[in-house]
CHARMM-style PDB file with segment names, atoms N, HN, CA, C and O in Angstrom:
ATOM      1  N   MET     1      79.173  96.019  88.234  1.00  0.00      PROA
ATOM      2  CA  MET     1      80.237  96.492  87.381  1.00  0.00      PROA
ATOM      3  C   MET     1      81.139  95.307  87.042  1.00  0.00      PROA
ATOM      4  O   MET     1      81.741  94.707  87.933  1.00  0.00      PROA
ATOM      5  N   PHE     2      81.232  94.976  85.777  1.00  0.00      PROA
ATOM      6  HN  PHE     2      80.743  95.463  85.053  1.00  0.00      PROA
ATOM      7  CA  PHE     2      82.064  93.890  85.269  1.00  0.00      PROA
ATOM      8  C   PHE     2      81.771  92.557  85.957  1.00  0.00      PROA
ATOM      9  O   PHE     2      82.655  91.704  86.043  1.00  0.00      PROA
ATOM     10  N   GLY     3      80.552  92.363  86.446  1.00  0.00      PROA
ATOM     11  HN  GLY     3      79.834  93.055  86.376  1.00  0.00      PROA
ATOM     12  CA  GLY     3      80.178  91.100  87.061  1.00  0.00      PROA
ATOM     13  C   GLY     3      80.545  90.976  88.530  1.00  0.00      PROA
ATOM     14  O   GLY     3      80.391  89.901  89.109  1.00  0.00      PROA
ATOM     15  N   PHE     4      81.025  92.042  89.143  1.00  0.00      PROA
ATOM     16  HN  PHE     4      81.150  92.916  88.672  1.00  0.00      PROA
ATOM     17  CA  PHE     4      81.375  92.019  90.562  1.00  0.00      PROA
ATOM     18  C   PHE     4      80.329  92.769  91.363  1.00  0.00      PROA
ATOM     19  O   PHE     4      79.760  93.757  90.899  1.00  0.00      PROA
ATOM     20  N   SER     5      80.083  92.288  92.565  1.00  0.00      PROA
ATOM     21  HN  SER     5      80.545  91.485  92.942  1.00  0.00      PROA
ATOM     22  CA  SER     5      79.148  92.989  93.435  1.00  0.00      PROA
ATOM     23  C   SER     5      79.864  94.134  94.152  1.00  0.00      PROA
ATOM     24  O   SER     5      81.092  94.210  94.156  1.00  0.00      PROA
ATOM     25  N   GLU     6      79.089  95.001  94.743  1.00  0.00      PROA
ATOM     26  HN  GLU     6      78.091  94.940  94.739  1.00  0.00      PROA
ATOM     27  CA  GLU     6      79.656  96.130  95.480  1.00  0.00      PROA
ATOM     28  C   GLU     6      80.521  95.648  96.649  1.00  0.00      PROA
ATOM     29  O   GLU     6      81.551  96.247  96.959  1.00  0.00      PROA
ATOM     30  N   GLU     7      80.096  94.577  97.280  1.00  0.00      PROA
ATOM     31  HN  GLU     7      79.259  94.091  97.027  1.00  0.00      PROA
ATOM     32  CA  GLU     7      80.847  94.019  98.406  1.00  0.00      PROA
ATOM     33  C   GLU     7      82.213  93.499  97.963  1.00  0.00      PROA
ATOM     34  O   GLU     7      83.209  93.696  98.660  1.00  0.00      PROA
ATOM     35  N   GLU     8      82.262  92.834  96.800  1.00  0.00      PROA
ATOM     36  HN  GLU     8      81.453  92.674  96.234  1.00  0.00      PROA
ATOM     37  CA  GLU     8      83.536  92.313  96.292  1.00  0.00      PROA
ATOM     38  C   GLU     8      84.500  93.433  95.928  1.00  0.00      PROA
ATOM     39  O   GLU     8      85.698  93.336  96.194  1.00  0.00      PROA
ATOM     40  N   ILE     9      83.986  94.486  95.325  1.00  0.00      PROA
ATOM     41  HN  ILE     9      83.013  94.564  95.109  1.00  0.00      PROA
ATOM     42  CA  ILE     9      84.831  95.628  94.959  1.00  0.00      PROA
ATOM     43  C   ILE     9      85.355  96.322  96.210  1.00  0.00      PROA
ATOM     44  O   ILE     9      86.528  96.692  96.268  1.00  0.00      PROA
ATOM     45  N   ALA    10      84.496  96.503  97.211  1.00  0.00      PROA
ATOM     46  HN  ALA    10      83.543  96.203  97.164  1.00  0.00      PROA
ATOM     47  CA  ALA    10      84.916  97.145  98.454  1.00  0.00      PROA
ATOM     48  C   ALA    10      85.967  96.302  99.175  1.00  0.00      PROA
ATOM     49  O   ALA    10      86.934  96.846  99.709  1.00  0.00      PROA
ATOM     50  N   HSD    11      85.788  94.991  99.194  1.00  0.00      PROA
ATOM     51  HN  HSD    11      85.002  94.549  98.761  1.00  0.00      PROA
ATOM     52  CA  HSD    11      86.762  94.110  99.848  1.00  0.00      PROA
ATOM     53  C   HSD    11      88.107  94.181  99.140  1.00  0.00      PROA
ATOM     54  O   HSD    11      89.146  94.247  99.797  1.00  0.00      PROA
ATOM     55  N   PHE    12      88.107  94.169  97.814  1.00  0.00      PROA
ATOM     56  HN  PHE    12      87.264  94.115  97.279  1.00  0.00      PROA
ATOM     57  CA  PHE    12      89.346  94.272  97.035  1.00  0.00      PROA
ATOM     58  C   PHE    12      90.051  95.598  97.326  1.00  0.00      PROA
ATOM     59  O   PHE    12      91.266  95.631  97.526  1.00  0.00      PROA
ATOM     60  N   GLY    13      89.288  96.685  97.348  1.00  0.00      PROA
ATOM     61  HN  GLY    13      88.301  96.659  97.186  1.00  0.00      PROA
ATOM     62  CA  GLY    13      89.877  97.999  97.612  1.00  0.00      PROA
ATOM     63  C   GLY    13      90.435  98.126  99.016  1.00  0.00      PROA
ATOM     64  O   GLY    13      91.488  98.729  99.221  1.00  0.00      PROA
ATOM     65  N   MET    14      89.735  97.562  99.977  1.00  0.00      PROA
ATOM     66  HN  MET    14      88.879  97.072  99.810  1.00  0.00      PROA
ATOM     67  CA  MET    14      90.182  97.677 101.370  1.00  0.00      PROA
ATOM     68  C   MET    14      91.388  96.797 101.670  1.00  0.00      PROA
ATOM     69  O   MET    14      92.145  97.097 102.592  1.00  0.00      PROA
ATOM     70  N   THR    15      91.585  95.728 100.922  1.00  0.00      PROA
ATOM     71  HN  THR    15      90.969  95.485 100.173  1.00  0.00      PROA
ATOM     72  CA  THR    15      92.741  94.866 101.177  1.00  0.00      PROA
ATOM     73  C   THR    15      93.902  95.238 100.271  1.00  0.00      PROA
ATOM     74  O   THR    15      94.951  95.661 100.757  1.00  0.00      PROA
ATOM     75  N   TYR    16      93.736  95.090  98.978  1.00  0.00      PROA
ATOM     76  HN  TYR    16      92.883  94.747  98.584  1.00  0.00      PROA
ATOM     77  CA  TYR    16      94.849  95.309  98.049  1.00  0.00      PROA
ATOM     78  C   TYR    16      95.082  96.792  97.770  1.00  0.00      PROA
ATOM     79  O   TYR    16      96.227  97.241  97.713  1.00  0.00      PROA
ATOM     80  N   GLY    17      94.018  97.541  97.600  1.00  0.00      PROA
ATOM     81  HN  GLY    17      93.088  97.176  97.646  1.00  0.00      PROA
ATOM     82  CA  GLY    17      94.166  98.968  97.308  1.00  0.00      PROA
ATOM     83  C   GLY    17      94.853  99.716  98.435  1.00  0.00      PROA
ATOM     84  O   GLY    17      95.790 100.476  98.190  1.00  0.00      PROA
ATOM     85  N   LEU    18      94.408  99.516  99.652  1.00  0.00      PROA
ATOM     86  HN  LEU    18      93.646  98.899  99.851  1.00  0.00      PROA
ATOM     87  CA  LEU    18      95.043 100.177 100.792  1.00  0.00      PROA
ATOM     88  C   LEU    18      96.436  99.630 101.065  1.00  0.00      PROA
ATOM     89  O   LEU    18      97.311 100.369 101.515  1.00  0.00      PROA
ATOM     90  N   GLY    19      96.654  98.360 100.802  1.00  0.00      PROA
ATOM     91  HN  GLY    19      95.943  97.759 100.436  1.00  0.00      PROA
ATOM     92  CA  GLY    19      98.002  97.792 100.960  1.00  0.00      PROA
ATOM     93  C   GLY    19      98.998  98.457 100.018  1.00  0.00      PROA
ATOM     94  O   GLY    19     100.109  98.807 100.418  1.00  0.00      PROA
ATOM     95  N   ILE    20      98.591  98.628  98.769  1.00  0.00      PROA
ATOM     96  HN  ILE    20      97.689  98.344  98.444  1.00  0.00      PROA
ATOM     97  CA  ILE    20      99.463  99.297  97.799  1.00  0.00      PROA
ATOM     98  C   ILE    20      99.668 100.746  98.193  1.00  0.00      PROA
ATOM     99  O   ILE    20     100.780 101.262  98.079  1.00  0.00      PROA
ATOM    100  N   PHE    21      98.624 101.412  98.651  1.00  0.00      PROA
ATOM    101  HN  PHE    21      97.721 100.993  98.743  1.00  0.00      PROA
ATOM    102  CA  PHE    21      98.742 102.798  99.097  1.00  0.00      PROA
ATOM    103  C   PHE    21      99.687 102.924 100.298  1.00  0.00      PROA
ATOM    104  O   PHE    21     100.446 103.889 100.389  1.00  0.00      PROA
ATOM    105  N   MET    22      99.644 101.961 101.212  1.00  0.00      PROA
ATOM    106  HN  MET    22      99.027 101.177 101.139  1.00  0.00      PROA
ATOM    107  CA  MET    22     100.537 101.984 102.370  1.00  0.00      PROA
ATOM    108  C   MET    22     101.987 101.790 101.949  1.00  0.00      PROA
ATOM    109  O   MET    22     102.876 102.433 102.506  1.00  0.00      PROA
ATOM    110  N   LEU    23     102.244 100.918 100.980  1.00  0.00      PROA
ATOM    111  HN  LEU    23     101.521 100.396 100.528  1.00  0.00      PROA
ATOM    112  CA  LEU    23     103.603 100.756 100.460  1.00  0.00      PROA
ATOM    113  C   LEU    23     104.084 102.043  99.794  1.00  0.00      PROA
ATOM    114  O   LEU    23     105.250 102.416  99.926  1.00  0.00      PROA
ATOM    115  N   PHE    24     103.197 102.712  99.087  1.00  0.00      PROA
ATOM    116  HN  PHE    24     102.250 102.409  98.980  1.00  0.00      PROA
ATOM    117  CA  PHE    24     103.554 103.982  98.471  1.00  0.00      PROA
ATOM    118  C   PHE    24     103.877 105.034  99.532  1.00  0.00      PROA
ATOM    119  O   PHE    24     104.799 105.830  99.356  1.00  0.00      PROA
ATOM    120  N   MET    25     103.122 105.038 100.629  1.00  0.00      PROA
ATOM    121  HN  MET    25     102.373 104.390 100.771  1.00  0.00      PROA
ATOM    122  CA  MET    25     103.405 105.971 101.720  1.00  0.00      PROA
ATOM    123  C   MET    25     104.768 105.682 102.343  1.00  0.00      PROA
ATOM    124  O   MET    25     105.483 106.614 102.710  1.00  0.00      PROA
ATOM    125  N   LEU    26     105.140 104.412 102.470  1.00  0.00      PROA
ATOM    126  HN  LEU    26     104.559 103.654 102.173  1.00  0.00      PROA
ATOM    127  CA  LEU    26     106.466 104.073 102.983  1.00  0.00      PROA
ATOM    128  C   LEU    26     107.556 104.564 102.040  1.00  0.00      PROA
ATOM    129  O   LEU    26     108.606 105.021 102.492  1.00  0.00      PROA
ATOM    130  N   PHE    27     107.319 104.475 100.741  1.00  0.00      PROA
ATOM    131  HN  PHE    27     106.466 104.104 100.374  1.00  0.00      PROA
ATOM    132  CA  PHE    27     108.255 105.008  99.769  1.00  0.00      PROA
ATOM    133  C   PHE    27     108.403 106.517  99.933  1.00  0.00      PROA
ATOM    134  O   PHE    27     109.515 107.041  99.867  1.00  0.00      PROA
ATOM    135  N   ILE    28     107.300 107.215 100.145  1.00  0.00      PROA
ATOM    136  HN  ILE    28     106.396 106.789 100.200  1.00  0.00      PROA
ATOM    137  CA  ILE    28     107.342 108.667 100.327  1.00  0.00      PROA
ATOM    138  C   ILE    28     108.118 109.023 101.589  1.00  0.00      PROA
ATOM    139  O   ILE    28     108.895 109.978 101.576  1.00  0.00      PROA
ATOM    140  N   ILE    29     107.931 108.288 102.670  1.00  0.00      PROA
ATOM    141  HN  ILE    29     107.300 107.512 102.681  1.00  0.00      PROA
ATOM    142  CA  ILE    29     108.667 108.546 103.909  1.00  0.00      PROA
ATOM    143  C   ILE    29     110.158 108.329 103.687  1.00  0.00      PROA
ATOM    144  O   ILE    29     110.974 109.122 104.155  1.00  0.00      PROA
ATOM    145  N   GLY    30     110.521 107.263 102.977  1.00  0.00      PROA
ATOM    146  HN  GLY    30     109.858 106.619 102.597  1.00  0.00      PROA
ATOM    147  CA  GLY    30     111.925 107.016 102.670  1.00  0.00      PROA
ATOM    148  C   GLY    30     112.523 108.118 101.811  1.00  0.00      PROA
ATOM    149  O   GLY    30     113.655 108.542 102.043  1.00  0.00      PROA
ATOM    150  N   GLU    31     111.780 108.579 100.833  1.00  0.00      PROA
ATOM    151  HN  GLU    31     110.860 108.235 100.645  1.00  0.00      PROA
ATOM    152  CA  GLU    31     112.237 109.673  99.975  1.00  0.00      PROA
ATOM    153  C   GLU    31     112.420 110.957 100.785  1.00  0.00      PROA
ATOM    154  O   GLU    31     113.381 111.698 100.579  1.00  0.00      PROA
ATOM    155  N   LEU    32     111.503 111.208 101.694  1.00  0.00      PROA
ATOM    156  HN  LEU    32     110.722 110.606 101.862  1.00  0.00      PROA
ATOM    157  CA  LEU    32     111.602 112.376 102.563  1.00  0.00      PROA
ATOM    158  C   LEU    32     112.847 112.302 103.430  1.00  0.00      PROA
ATOM    159  O   LEU    32     113.552 113.300 103.582  1.00  0.00      PROA
ATOM    160  N   ALA    33     113.128 111.146 103.995  1.00  0.00      PROA
ATOM    161  HN  ALA    33     112.555 110.336 103.872  1.00  0.00      PROA
ATOM    162  CA  ALA    33     114.315 110.975 104.831  1.00  0.00      PROA
ATOM    163  C   ALA    33     115.584 111.135 104.006  1.00  0.00      PROA
ATOM    164  O   ALA    33     116.559 111.717 104.482  1.00  0.00      PROA
ATOM    165  N   TRP    34     115.586 110.626 102.774  1.00  0.00      PROA
ATOM    166  HN  TRP    34     114.794 110.153 102.388  1.00  0.00      PROA
ATOM    167  CA  TRP    34     116.773 110.716 101.925  1.00  0.00      PROA
ATOM    168  C   TRP    34     117.044 112.157 101.505  1.00  0.00      PROA
ATOM    169  O   TRP    34     118.187 112.613 101.543  1.00  0.00      PROA
ATOM    170  N   LYS    35     115.983 112.883 101.100  1.00  0.00      PROA
ATOM    171  HN  LYS    35     115.055 112.513 101.069  1.00  0.00      PROA
ATOM    172  CA  LYS    35     116.171 114.269 100.659  1.00  0.00      PROA
ATOM    173  C   LYS    35     116.542 115.189 101.821  1.00  0.00      PROA
ATOM    174  O   LYS    35     117.237 116.186 101.627  1.00  0.00      PROA
ATOM    175  N   ALA    36     116.081 114.858 103.023  1.00  0.00      PROA
ATOM    176  HN  ALA    36     115.515 114.048 103.180  1.00  0.00      PROA
ATOM    177  CA  ALA    36     116.395 115.679 104.193  1.00  0.00      PROA
ATOM    178  C   ALA    36     117.745 115.298 104.795  1.00  0.00      PROA
ATOM    179  O   ALA    36     118.208 115.947 105.733  1.00  0.00      PROA
ATOM    180  N   LYS    37     118.389 114.238 104.258  1.00  0.00      PROA
ATOM    181  HN  LYS    37     118.012 113.711 103.496  1.00  0.00      PROA
ATOM    182  CA  LYS    37     119.658 113.733 104.790  1.00  0.00      PROA
ATOM    183  C   LYS    37     119.538 113.507 106.298  1.00  0.00      PROA
ATOM    184  O   LYS    37     120.320 114.023 107.096  1.00  0.00      PROA
ATOM    185  N   ALA    38     118.527 112.716 106.650  1.00  0.00      PROA
ATOM    186  HN  ALA    38     117.892 112.297 106.002  1.00  0.00      PROA
ATOM    187  CA  ALA    38     118.168 112.535 108.056  1.00  0.00      PROA
ATOM    188  C   ALA    38     119.130 111.631 108.819  1.00  0.00      PROA
ATOM    189  O   ALA    38     119.146 111.684 110.049  1.00  0.00      PROA
ATOM    190  N   GLY    39     119.916 110.821 108.165  1.00  0.00      PROA
ATOM    191  HN  GLY    39     119.903 110.778 107.166  1.00  0.00      PROA
ATOM    192  CA  GLY    39     120.789 109.898 108.874  1.00  0.00      PROA
ATOM    193  C   GLY    39     120.014 108.681 109.346  1.00  0.00      PROA
ATOM    194  O   GLY    39     118.812 108.561 109.106  1.00  0.00      PROA
ATOM    195  N   LYS    40     120.723 107.774 110.025  1.00  0.00      PROA
ATOM    196  HN  LYS    40     121.699 107.872 110.219  1.00  0.00      PROA
ATOM    197  CA  LYS    40     120.079 106.532 110.459  1.00  0.00      PROA
ATOM    198  C   LYS    40     119.036 106.777 111.541  1.00  0.00      PROA
ATOM    199  O   LYS    40     117.928 106.247 111.475  1.00  0.00      PROA
ATOM    200  N   THR    41     119.394 107.580 112.536  1.00  0.00      PROA
ATOM    201  HN  THR    41     120.294 108.011 112.589  1.00  0.00      PROA
ATOM    202  CA  THR    41     118.460 107.840 113.639  1.00  0.00      PROA
ATOM    203  C   THR    41     117.256 108.623 113.160  1.00  0.00      PROA
ATOM    204  O   THR    41     116.123 108.305 113.520  1.00  0.00      PROA
ATOM    205  N   GLY    42     117.490 109.640 112.355  1.00  0.00      PROA
ATOM    206  HN  GLY    42     118.411 109.898 112.063  1.00  0.00      PROA
ATOM    207  CA  GLY    42     116.384 110.445 111.836  1.00  0.00      PROA
ATOM    208  C   GLY    42     115.464 109.643 110.943  1.00  0.00      PROA
ATOM    209  O   GLY    42     114.245 109.810 110.993  1.00  0.00      PROA
ATOM    210  N   THR    43     116.030 108.778 110.132  1.00  0.00      PROA
ATOM    211  HN  THR    43     117.020 108.642 110.091  1.00  0.00      PROA
ATOM    212  CA  THR    43     115.218 107.929 109.266  1.00  0.00      PROA
ATOM    213  C   THR    43     114.377 106.974 110.091  1.00  0.00      PROA
ATOM    214  O   THR    43     113.204 106.753 109.791  1.00  0.00      PROA
ATOM    215  N   PHE    44     114.981 106.401 111.139  1.00  0.00      PROA
ATOM    216  HN  PHE    44     115.934 106.580 111.383  1.00  0.00      PROA
ATOM    217  CA  PHE    44     114.221 105.512 112.026  1.00  0.00      PROA
ATOM    218  C   PHE    44     113.060 106.255 112.670  1.00  0.00      PROA
ATOM    219  O   PHE    44     111.944 105.739 112.734  1.00  0.00      PROA
ATOM    220  N   ILE    45     113.324 107.461 113.144  1.00  0.00      PROA
ATOM    221  HN  ILE    45     114.230 107.879 113.092  1.00  0.00      PROA
ATOM    222  CA  ILE    45     112.267 108.247 113.795  1.00  0.00      PROA
ATOM    223  C   ILE    45     111.162 108.598 112.803  1.00  0.00      PROA
ATOM    224  O   ILE    45     109.979 108.517 113.134  1.00  0.00      PROA
ATOM    225  N   LEU    46     111.546 108.986 111.593  1.00  0.00      PROA
ATOM    226  HN  LEU    46     112.507 109.052 111.324  1.00  0.00      PROA
ATOM    227  CA  LEU    46     110.531 109.289 110.581  1.00  0.00      PROA
ATOM    228  C   LEU    46     109.658 108.081 110.291  1.00  0.00      PROA
ATOM    229  O   LEU    46     108.432 108.188 110.268  1.00  0.00      PROA
ATOM    230  N   PHE    47     110.284 106.930 110.070  1.00  0.00      PROA
ATOM    231  HN  PHE    47     111.280 106.843 110.089  1.00  0.00      PROA
ATOM    232  CA  PHE    47     109.496 105.733 109.790  1.00  0.00      PROA
ATOM    233  C   PHE    47     108.643 105.335 110.986  1.00  0.00      PROA
ATOM    234  O   PHE    47     107.489 104.943 110.815  1.00  0.00      PROA
ATOM    235  N   PHE    48     109.185 105.427 112.181  1.00  0.00      PROA
ATOM    236  HN  PHE    48     110.123 105.746 112.320  1.00  0.00      PROA
ATOM    237  CA  PHE    48     108.439 105.030 113.375  1.00  0.00      PROA
ATOM    238  C   PHE    48     107.231 105.924 113.587  1.00  0.00      PROA
ATOM    239  O   PHE    48     106.124 105.432 113.805  1.00  0.00      PROA
ATOM    240  N   VAL    49     107.433 107.227 113.525  1.00  0.00      PROA
ATOM    241  HN  VAL    49     108.332 107.627 113.348  1.00  0.00      PROA
ATOM    242  CA  VAL    49     106.353 108.165 113.829  1.00  0.00      PROA
ATOM    243  C   VAL    49     105.324 108.225 112.702  1.00  0.00      PROA
ATOM    244  O   VAL    49     104.122 108.136 112.952  1.00  0.00      PROA
ATOM    245  N   LEU    50     105.797 108.378 111.452  1.00  0.00      PROA
ATOM    246  HN  LEU    50     106.774 108.451 111.249  1.00  0.00      PROA
ATOM    247  CA  LEU    50     104.864 108.563 110.351  1.00  0.00      PROA
ATOM    248  C   LEU    50     104.175 107.268 109.934  1.00  0.00      PROA
ATOM    249  O   LEU    50     103.053 107.308 109.429  1.00  0.00      PROA
ATOM    250  N   ALA    51     104.812 106.137 110.131  1.00  0.00      PROA
ATOM    251  HN  ALA    51     105.723 106.104 110.542  1.00  0.00      PROA
ATOM    252  CA  ALA    51     104.206 104.871 109.733  1.00  0.00      PROA
ATOM    253  C   ALA    51     103.473 104.184 110.882  1.00  0.00      PROA
ATOM    254  O   ALA    51     102.891 103.116 110.692  1.00  0.00      PROA
ATOM    255  N   PHE    52     103.493 104.777 112.057  1.00  0.00      PROA
ATOM    256  HN  PHE    52     103.966 105.645 112.211  1.00  0.00      PROA
ATOM    257  CA  PHE    52     102.863 104.142 113.218  1.00  0.00      PROA
ATOM    258  C   PHE    52     101.361 103.986 113.039  1.00  0.00      PROA
ATOM    259  O   PHE    52     100.777 103.030 113.549  1.00  0.00      PROA
ATOM    260  N   GLY    53     100.727 104.908 112.325  1.00  0.00      PROA
ATOM    261  HN  GLY    53     101.201 105.685 111.911  1.00  0.00      PROA
ATOM    262  CA  GLY    53      99.291 104.804 112.082  1.00  0.00      PROA
ATOM    263  C   GLY    53      98.908 103.592 111.266  1.00  0.00      PROA
ATOM    264  O   GLY    53      97.793 103.083 111.386  1.00  0.00      PROA
ATOM    265  N   MET    54      99.832 103.121 110.429  1.00  0.00      PROA
ATOM    266  HN  MET    54     100.737 103.534 110.332  1.00  0.00      PROA
ATOM    267  CA  MET    54      99.548 101.952 109.605  1.00  0.00      PROA
ATOM    268  C   MET    54      99.534 100.674 110.430  1.00  0.00      PROA
ATOM    269  O   MET    54      98.910  99.687 110.040  1.00  0.00      PROA
ATOM    270  N   VAL    55     100.209 100.687 111.550  1.00  0.00      PROA
ATOM    271  HN  VAL    55     100.716 101.489 111.866  1.00  0.00      PROA
ATOM    272  CA  VAL    55     100.294  99.494 112.398  1.00  0.00      PROA
ATOM    273  C   VAL    55      98.909  99.082 112.882  1.00  0.00      PROA
ATOM    274  O   VAL    55      98.603  97.891 112.945  1.00  0.00      PROA
ATOM    275  N   GLY    56      98.080 100.048 113.219  1.00  0.00      PROA
ATOM    276  HN  GLY    56      98.329 101.016 113.168  1.00  0.00      PROA
ATOM    277  CA  GLY    56      96.724  99.746 113.675  1.00  0.00      PROA
ATOM    278  C   GLY    56      95.896  99.063 112.610  1.00  0.00      PROA
ATOM    279  O   GLY    56      95.155  98.122 112.895  1.00  0.00      PROA
ATOM    280  N   PHE    57      96.020  99.537 111.384  1.00  0.00      PROA
ATOM    281  HN  PHE    57      96.622 100.302 111.152  1.00  0.00      PROA
ATOM    282  CA  PHE    57      95.267  98.929 110.285  1.00  0.00      PROA
ATOM    283  C   PHE    57      95.737  97.502 110.023  1.00  0.00      PROA
ATOM    284  O   PHE    57      94.920  96.604 109.822  1.00  0.00      PROA
ATOM    285  N   VAL    58      97.040  97.294 110.026  1.00  0.00      PROA
ATOM    286  HN  VAL    58      97.704  98.024 110.189  1.00  0.00      PROA
ATOM    287  CA  VAL    58      97.586  95.956 109.808  1.00  0.00      PROA
ATOM    288  C   VAL    58      97.203  95.038 110.963  1.00  0.00      PROA
ATOM    289  O   VAL    58      96.845  93.881 110.741  1.00  0.00      PROA
ATOM    290  N   ALA    59      97.274  95.544 112.197  1.00  0.00      PROA
ATOM    291  HN  ALA    59      97.565  96.483 112.378  1.00  0.00      PROA
ATOM    292  CA  ALA    59      96.901  94.741 113.370  1.00  0.00      PROA
ATOM    293  C   ALA    59      95.431  94.333 113.297  1.00  0.00      PROA
ATOM    294  O   ALA    59      95.080  93.207 113.651  1.00  0.00      PROA
ATOM    295  N   LYS    60      94.574  95.245 112.839  1.00  0.00      PROA
ATOM    296  HN  LYS    60      94.860  96.159 112.552  1.00  0.00      PROA
ATOM    297  CA  LYS    60      93.158  94.925 112.708  1.00  0.00      PROA
ATOM    298  C   LYS    60      92.952  93.788 111.715  1.00  0.00      PROA
ATOM    299  O   LYS    60      92.154  92.884 111.961  1.00  0.00      PROA
ATOM    300  N   SER    61      93.659  93.828 110.610  1.00  0.00      PROA
ATOM    301  HN  SER    61      94.308  94.563 110.410  1.00  0.00      PROA
ATOM    302  CA  SER    61      93.539  92.772 109.603  1.00  0.00      PROA
ATOM    303  C   SER    61      94.030  91.430 110.137  1.00  0.00      PROA
ATOM    304  O   SER    61      93.408  90.397 109.892  1.00  0.00      PROA
ATOM    305  N   VAL    62      95.145  91.447 110.866  1.00  0.00      PROA
ATOM    306  HN  VAL    62      95.650  92.286 111.065  1.00  0.00      PROA
ATOM    307  CA  VAL    62      95.694  90.207 111.431  1.00  0.00      PROA
ATOM    308  C   VAL    62      94.743  89.630 112.469  1.00  0.00      PROA
ATOM    309  O   VAL    62      94.510  88.422 112.496  1.00  0.00      PROA
ATOM    310  N   ILE    63      94.192  90.484 113.321  1.00  0.00      PROA
ATOM    311  HN  ILE    63      94.381  91.466 113.299  1.00  0.00      PROA
ATOM    312  CA  ILE    63      93.255  90.020 114.350  1.00  0.00      PROA
ATOM    313  C   ILE    63      92.010  89.427 113.708  1.00  0.00      PROA
ATOM    314  O   ILE    63      91.490  88.417 114.182  1.00  0.00      PROA
ATOM    315  N   GLN    64      91.521  90.050 112.623  1.00  0.00      PROA
ATOM    316  HN  GLN    64      91.943  90.870 112.237  1.00  0.00      PROA
ATOM    317  CA  GLN    64      90.351  89.513 111.933  1.00  0.00      PROA
ATOM    318  C   GLN    64      90.652  88.134 111.344  1.00  0.00      PROA
ATOM    319  O   GLN    64      89.795  87.252 111.358  1.00  0.00      PROA
ATOM    320  N   LEU    65      91.860  87.950 110.833  1.00  0.00      PROA
ATOM    321  HN  LEU    65      92.557  88.667 110.823  1.00  0.00      PROA
ATOM    322  CA  LEU    65      92.217  86.635 110.285  1.00  0.00      PROA
ATOM    323  C   LEU    65      92.310  85.591 111.384  1.00  0.00      PROA
ATOM    324  O   LEU    65      91.890  84.450 111.194  1.00  0.00      PROA
ATOM    325  N   LEU    66      92.861  85.976 112.540  1.00  0.00      PROA
ATOM    326  HN  LEU    66      93.201  86.904 112.695  1.00  0.00      PROA
ATOM    327  CA  LEU    66      93.013  85.027 113.634  1.00  0.00      PROA
ATOM    328  C   LEU    66      91.670  84.648 114.262  1.00  0.00      PROA
ATOM    329  O   LEU    66      91.439  83.489 114.603  1.00  0.00      PROA
ATOM    330  N   VAL    67      90.797  85.635 114.407  1.00  0.00      PROA
ATOM    331  HN  VAL    67      90.985  86.577 114.130  1.00  0.00      PROA
ATOM    332  CA  VAL    67      89.516  85.382 115.049  1.00  0.00      PROA
ATOM    333  C   VAL    67      88.488  84.877 114.041  1.00  0.00      PROA
ATOM    334  O   VAL    67      87.499  84.249 114.419  1.00  0.00      PROA
ATOM    335  N   GLU    68      88.727  85.153 112.750  1.00  0.00      PROA
ATOM    336  HN  GLU    68      89.531  85.663 112.444  1.00  0.00      PROA
ATOM    337  CA  GLU    68      87.835  84.780 111.655  1.00  0.00      PROA
ATOM    338  C   GLU    68      86.453  85.392 111.825  1.00  0.00      PROA
ATOM    339  O   GLU    68      85.439  84.695 111.864  1.00  0.00      PROA
ATOM    340  N   VAL    69      86.444  86.720 111.927  1.00  0.00      PROA
ATOM    341  HN  VAL    69      87.268  87.287 111.896  1.00  0.00      PROA
ATOM    342  CA  VAL    69      85.176  87.475 112.066  1.00  0.00      PROA
ATOM    343  C   VAL    69      84.518  87.613 110.737  1.00  0.00      PROA
ATOM    344  OT1 VAL    69      83.446  88.211 110.638  1.00  0.00      PROA
TER     345      VAL     69
END
């Protein structure tokens, strides 16, 4: 497709596509905290709990860069 291999498209989607999606999810969490009038503590808890799953994905990417797998 457009001169790119399947591997190149998958790599682009897994790095940039998921990165953009994760930023959008952070925006949604912030919007949720703002509409719920959660306050500072509530907003921190929302971001910590709901965004904690993203930490594993980011950690995996960092470890791959450090180990160069």
